[in-house]
Backbone as XML, in Angstrom:
<?xml version="1.0"?>
<chain id="A" units="angstrom">
  <residue number="1" name="MET">
    <atom name="N" x="33.957" y="6.821" z="19.011"/>
    <atom name="CA" x="34.306" y="5.412" z="17.881"/>
    <atom name="C" x="32.592" y="5.401" z="17.173"/>
  </residue>
  <residue number="2" name="THR">
    <atom name="N" x="33.204" y="5.509" z="16.076"/>
    <atom name="CA" x="32.109" y="5.531" z="15.225"/>
    <atom name="C" x="32.057" y="3.865" z="14.731"/>
  </residue>
  <residue number="3" name="THR">
    <atom name="N" x="31.395" y="3.336" z="14.729"/>
    <atom name="CA" x="29.746" y="1.608" z="14.522"/>
    <atom name="C" x="29.077" y="1.956" z="13.059"/>
  </residue>
  <residue number="4" name="THR">
    <atom name="N" x="30.153" y="0.800" z="12.581"/>
    <atom name="CA" x="29.415" y="0.986" z="11.237"/>
    <atom name="C" x="28.282" y="-0.642" z="10.773"/>
  </residue>
  <residue number="5" name="VAL">
    <atom name="N" x="27.224" y="-0.107" z="10.538"/>
    <atom name="CA" x="26.459" y="-1.558" z="9.951"/>
    <atom name="C" x="26.176" y="-1.692" z="8.462"/>
  </residue>
  <residue number="6" name="LEU">
    <atom name="N" x="26.857" y="-2.682" z="8.238"/>
    <atom name="CA" x="26.530" y="-3.154" z="6.756"/>
    <atom name="C" x="25.032" y="-3.813" z="6.528"/>
  </residue>
  <residue number="7" name="VAL">
    <atom name="N" x="24.713" y="-2.891" z="5.587"/>
    <atom name="CA" x="22.743" y="-3.527" z="5.165"/>
    <atom name="C" x="23.038" y="-4.252" z="3.687"/>
  </residue>
  <residue number="8" name="GLN">
    <atom name="N" x="22.276" y="-5.468" z="3.700"/>
    <atom name="CA" x="22.639" y="-5.876" z="2.384"/>
    <atom name="C" x="20.601" y="-6.039" z="1.931"/>
  </residue>
  <residue number="9" name="ARG">
    <atom name="N" x="20.592" y="-5.393" z="0.758"/>
    <atom name="CA" x="19.286" y="-5.055" z="0.036"/>
    <atom name="C" x="18.625" y="-6.560" z="-0.524"/>
  </residue>
  <residue number="10" name="THR">
    <atom name="N" x="17.580" y="-7.081" z="0.114"/>
    <atom name="CA" x="17.235" y="-8.336" z="-0.566"/>
    <atom name="C" x="16.153" y="-7.608" z="-1.717"/>
  </residue>
  <residue number="11" name="VAL">
    <atom name="N" x="15.785" y="-7.975" z="-2.616"/>
    <atom name="CA" x="14.999" y="-7.649" z="-3.565"/>
    <atom name="C" x="13.918" y="-9.225" z="-3.891"/>
  </residue>
  <residue number="12" name="LEU">
    <atom name="N" x="13.009" y="-8.760" z="-2.972"/>
    <atom name="CA" x="11.954" y="-10.100" z="-2.768"/>
    <atom name="C" x="10.645" y="-10.283" z="-4.329"/>
  </residue>
  <residue number="13" name="GLU">
    <atom name="N" x="10.731" y="-9.153" z="-4.792"/>
    <atom name="CA" x="9.988" y="-8.979" z="-6.156"/>
    <atom name="C" x="9.847" y="-7.564" z="-7.041"/>
  </residue>
  <residue number="14" name="ARG">
    <atom name="N" x="9.573" y="-7.845" z="-8.537"/>
    <atom name="CA" x="9.755" y="-6.762" z="-9.261"/>
    <atom name="C" x="8.657" y="-6.609" z="-9.648"/>
  </residue>
  <residue number="15" name="PHE">
    <atom name="N" x="7.906" y="-5.455" z="-10.167"/>
    <atom name="CA" x="7.088" y="-4.901" z="-10.929"/>
    <atom name="C" x="7.236" y="-4.122" z="-12.000"/>
  </residue>
  <residue number="16" name="PRO">
    <atom name="N" x="7.017" y="-4.386" z="-13.027"/>
    <atom name="CA" x="6.926" y="-3.135" z="-14.381"/>
    <atom name="C" x="6.732" y="-1.963" z="-13.921"/>
  </residue>
  <residue number="17" name="GLY">
    <atom name="N" x="7.503" y="-1.051" z="-14.181"/>
    <atom name="CA" x="7.264" y="1.008" z="-14.143"/>
    <atom name="C" x="6.123" y="1.594" z="-14.836"/>
  </residue>
  <residue number="18" name="GLY">
    <atom name="N" x="5.627" y="0.687" z="-15.853"/>
    <atom name="CA" x="4.726" y="0.781" z="-16.686"/>
    <atom name="C" x="3.181" y="0.245" z="-16.536"/>
  </residue>
  <residue number="19" name="HIS">
    <atom name="N" x="3.506" y="-0.046" z="-15.690"/>
    <atom name="CA" x="1.821" y="-1.045" z="-15.195"/>
    <atom name="C" x="0.577" y="0.119" z="-15.105"/>
  </residue>
  <residue number="20" name="PRO">
    <atom name="N" x="-0.423" y="-0.150" z="-15.953"/>
    <atom name="CA" x="-1.540" y="0.845" z="-15.681"/>
    <atom name="C" x="-1.670" y="0.926" z="-14.090"/>
  </residue>
  <residue number="21" name="ARG">
    <atom name="N" x="-2.133" y="0.153" z="-12.891"/>
    <atom name="CA" x="-2.153" y="0.622" z="-11.730"/>
    <atom name="C" x="-0.963" y="1.575" z="-11.333"/>
  </residue>
  <residue number="22" name="GLY">
    <atom name="N" x="0.447" y="1.548" z="-12.030"/>
    <atom name="CA" x="1.469" y="2.421" z="-11.322"/>
    <atom name="C" x="1.950" y="1.410" z="-10.107"/>
  </residue>
  <residue number="23" name="SER">
    <atom name="N" x="2.077" y="2.143" z="-8.948"/>
    <atom name="CA" x="2.921" y="1.116" z="-8.001"/>
    <atom name="C" x="2.274" y="0.423" z="-7.215"/>
  </residue>
  <residue number="24" name="TRP">
    <atom name="N" x="0.956" y="0.481" z="-7.198"/>
    <atom name="CA" x="-0.108" y="-0.370" z="-6.215"/>
    <atom name="C" x="0.140" y="-1.436" z="-6.726"/>
  </residue>
  <residue number="25" name="PRO">
    <atom name="N" x="0.422" y="-1.912" z="-7.104"/>
    <atom name="CA" x="0.691" y="-3.799" z="-7.190"/>
    <atom name="C" x="1.960" y="-4.391" z="-5.995"/>
  </residue>
  <residue number="26" name="ALA">
    <atom name="N" x="2.901" y="-3.457" z="-6.804"/>
    <atom name="CA" x="4.016" y="-3.273" z="-5.699"/>
    <atom name="C" x="3.929" y="-3.302" z="-3.772"/>
  </residue>
  <residue number="27" name="ASP">
    <atom name="N" x="2.766" y="-1.824" z="-3.917"/>
    <atom name="CA" x="2.394" y="-1.536" z="-3.036"/>
    <atom name="C" x="1.642" y="-2.551" z="-1.947"/>
  </residue>
  <residue number="28" name="GLU">
    <atom name="N" x="0.905" y="-2.881" z="-3.008"/>
    <atom name="CA" x="-0.106" y="-4.454" z="-2.390"/>
    <atom name="C" x="0.903" y="-5.324" z="-1.693"/>
  </residue>
  <residue number="29" name="TYR">
    <atom name="N" x="1.937" y="-5.896" z="-2.570"/>
    <atom name="CA" x="2.616" y="-6.744" z="-2.218"/>
    <atom name="C" x="3.560" y="-6.921" z="-0.726"/>
  </residue>
  <residue number="30" name="ALA">
    <atom name="N" x="4.057" y="-5.441" z="-0.710"/>
    <atom name="CA" x="4.925" y="-5.003" z="0.269"/>
    <atom name="C" x="4.154" y="-5.172" z="1.496"/>
  </residue>
  <residue number="31" name="ALA">
    <atom name="N" x="3.112" y="-4.699" z="1.506"/>
    <atom name="CA" x="1.911" y="-4.315" z="2.232"/>
    <atom name="C" x="1.210" y="-6.201" z="3.046"/>
  </residue>
  <residue number="32" name="ALA">
    <atom name="N" x="1.375" y="-7.348" z="2.133"/>
    <atom name="CA" x="1.433" y="-8.628" z="2.021"/>
    <atom name="C" x="2.511" y="-8.886" z="2.919"/>
  </residue>
  <residue number="33" name="GLN">
    <atom name="N" x="3.468" y="-8.644" z="2.843"/>
    <atom name="CA" x="5.069" y="-9.233" z="3.574"/>
    <atom name="C" x="4.937" y="-8.327" z="4.395"/>
  </residue>
  <residue number="34" name="ARG">
    <atom name="N" x="4.797" y="-7.104" z="5.051"/>
    <atom name="CA" x="4.385" y="-6.621" z="6.169"/>
    <atom name="C" x="3.741" y="-7.133" z="7.037"/>
  </residue>
  <residue number="35" name="ASP">
    <atom name="N" x="2.118" y="-7.571" z="6.334"/>
    <atom name="CA" x="1.550" y="-8.238" z="7.657"/>
    <atom name="C" x="1.813" y="-9.777" z="7.946"/>
  </residue>
  <residue number="36" name="GLN">
    <atom name="N" x="2.940" y="-10.185" z="6.981"/>
    <atom name="CA" x="3.782" y="-11.447" z="7.614"/>
    <atom name="C" x="5.083" y="-11.100" z="8.840"/>
  </residue>
  <residue number="37" name="GLY">
    <atom name="N" x="4.961" y="-9.892" z="8.910"/>
    <atom name="CA" x="6.261" y="-9.777" z="9.523"/>
    <atom name="C" x="7.488" y="-9.467" z="8.930"/>
  </residue>
  <residue number="38" name="ILE">
    <atom name="N" x="7.169" y="-9.100" z="7.645"/>
    <atom name="CA" x="8.755" y="-8.720" z="7.150"/>
    <atom name="C" x="8.761" y="-7.420" z="6.386"/>
  </residue>
  <residue number="39" name="ALA">
    <atom name="N" x="9.765" y="-6.789" z="6.678"/>
    <atom name="CA" x="9.731" y="-5.351" z="6.892"/>
    <atom name="C" x="10.104" y="-4.751" z="5.268"/>
  </residue>
  <residue number="40" name="ALA">
    <atom name="N" x="8.745" y="-4.881" z="4.724"/>
    <atom name="CA" x="9.137" y="-4.655" z="3.265"/>
    <atom name="C" x="9.100" y="-3.460" z="2.848"/>
  </residue>
  <residue number="41" name="ARG">
    <atom name="N" x="9.433" y="-2.630" z="2.053"/>
    <atom name="CA" x="9.435" y="-1.688" z="1.526"/>
    <atom name="C" x="9.494" y="-1.149" z="-0.813"/>
  </residue>
  <residue number="42" name="VAL">
    <atom name="N" x="8.732" y="-0.409" z="-1.241"/>
    <atom name="CA" x="8.923" y="-0.213" z="-2.320"/>
    <atom name="C" x="9.922" y="0.826" z="-2.744"/>
  </residue>
  <residue number="43" name="VAL">
    <atom name="N" x="10.799" y="0.530" z="-3.521"/>
    <atom name="CA" x="11.247" y="1.506" z="-4.290"/>
    <atom name="C" x="11.431" y="1.396" z="-5.743"/>
  </residue>
  <residue number="44" name="MET">
    <atom name="N" x="11.998" y="2.666" z="-6.472"/>
    <atom name="CA" x="11.780" y="2.598" z="-7.888"/>
    <atom name="C" x="12.794" y="2.882" z="-8.213"/>
  </residue>
  <residue number="45" name="ASP">
    <atom name="N" x="13.500" y="1.864" z="-9.670"/>
    <atom name="CA" x="14.838" y="1.465" z="-9.513"/>
    <atom name="C" x="14.692" y="2.067" z="-11.374"/>
  </residue>
  <residue number="46" name="LEU">
    <atom name="N" x="15.203" y="3.504" z="-11.772"/>
    <atom name="CA" x="15.264" y="4.524" z="-12.217"/>
    <atom name="C" x="15.734" y="3.441" z="-13.904"/>
  </residue>
  <residue number="47" name="SER">
    <atom name="N" x="16.781" y="2.763" z="-13.729"/>
    <atom name="CA" x="17.710" y="2.459" z="-14.651"/>
    <atom name="C" x="16.970" y="1.279" z="-15.564"/>
  </residue>
  <residue number="48" name="SER">
    <atom name="N" x="16.087" y="0.708" z="-14.595"/>
    <atom name="CA" x="15.487" y="-0.523" z="-15.011"/>
    <atom name="C" x="13.703" y="-0.826" z="-15.533"/>
  </residue>
  <residue number="49" name="ASP">
    <atom name="N" x="13.452" y="0.900" z="-14.761"/>
    <atom name="CA" x="11.936" y="0.594" z="-14.978"/>
    <atom name="C" x="11.049" y="0.120" z="-14.240"/>
  </residue>
  <residue number="50" name="GLN">
    <atom name="N" x="11.239" y="-0.270" z="-13.093"/>
    <atom name="CA" x="10.814" y="-1.546" z="-12.268"/>
    <atom name="C" x="10.499" y="-0.972" z="-10.842"/>
  </residue>
  <residue number="51" name="PHE">
    <atom name="N" x="9.787" y="-1.270" z="-10.446"/>
    <atom name="CA" x="9.604" y="-0.955" z="-8.973"/>
    <atom name="C" x="9.875" y="-2.166" z="-7.929"/>
  </residue>
  <residue number="52" name="LEU">
    <atom name="N" x="10.536" y="-2.221" z="-7.345"/>
    <atom name="CA" x="11.243" y="-3.287" z="-6.333"/>
    <atom name="C" x="10.793" y="-3.658" z="-5.107"/>
  </residue>
  <residue number="53" name="VAL">
    <atom name="N" x="10.581" y="-4.580" z="-4.807"/>
    <atom name="CA" x="10.177" y="-4.553" z="-3.273"/>
    <atom name="C" x="11.260" y="-5.128" z="-2.654"/>
  </residue>
  <residue number="54" name="VAL">
    <atom name="N" x="11.764" y="-4.689" z="-1.707"/>
    <atom name="CA" x="12.963" y="-4.885" z="-1.031"/>
    <atom name="C" x="12.709" y="-4.671" z="0.780"/>
  </residue>
  <residue number="55" name="THR">
    <atom name="N" x="13.597" y="-5.785" z="1.586"/>
    <atom name="CA" x="13.638" y="-5.803" z="2.648"/>
    <atom name="C" x="15.527" y="-5.559" z="2.979"/>
  </residue>
  <residue number="56" name="ASP">
    <atom name="N" x="15.861" y="-4.765" z="4.085"/>
    <atom name="CA" x="16.965" y="-4.470" z="4.308"/>
    <atom name="C" x="17.552" y="-5.787" z="5.401"/>
  </residue>
  <residue number="57" name="THR">
    <atom name="N" x="18.172" y="-6.327" z="5.414"/>
    <atom name="CA" x="19.301" y="-7.085" z="6.428"/>
    <atom name="C" x="20.491" y="-6.863" z="6.505"/>
  </residue>
  <residue number="58" name="PRO">
    <atom name="N" x="20.372" y="-6.797" z="8.021"/>
    <atom name="CA" x="21.945" y="-6.559" z="8.502"/>
    <atom name="C" x="22.955" y="-7.449" z="8.102"/>
  </residue>
  <residue number="59" name="THR">
    <atom name="N" x="23.814" y="-7.340" z="8.041"/>
    <atom name="CA" x="24.721" y="-8.365" z="8.112"/>
    <atom name="C" x="25.868" y="-7.873" z="8.742"/>
  </residue>
  <residue number="60" name="GLN">
    <atom name="N" x="26.463" y="-9.592" z="9.192"/>
    <atom name="CA" x="27.857" y="-8.978" z="10.042"/>
    <atom name="C" x="28.940" y="-9.200" z="9.644"/>
  </residue>
</chain>
């Protein structure tokens, strides 16, 4: 038997891909969220040229 878990990804914040500091602002924001207990990570959205700070939330 296979169990499927659906995950909804929530975008917490967006940062421009062309920022002079690169992904650092997004990384710093994600680290601050993790310090508060939120499992945040940074992904790159190539189509919009943005760094996204996301969290995955299991859905039922």
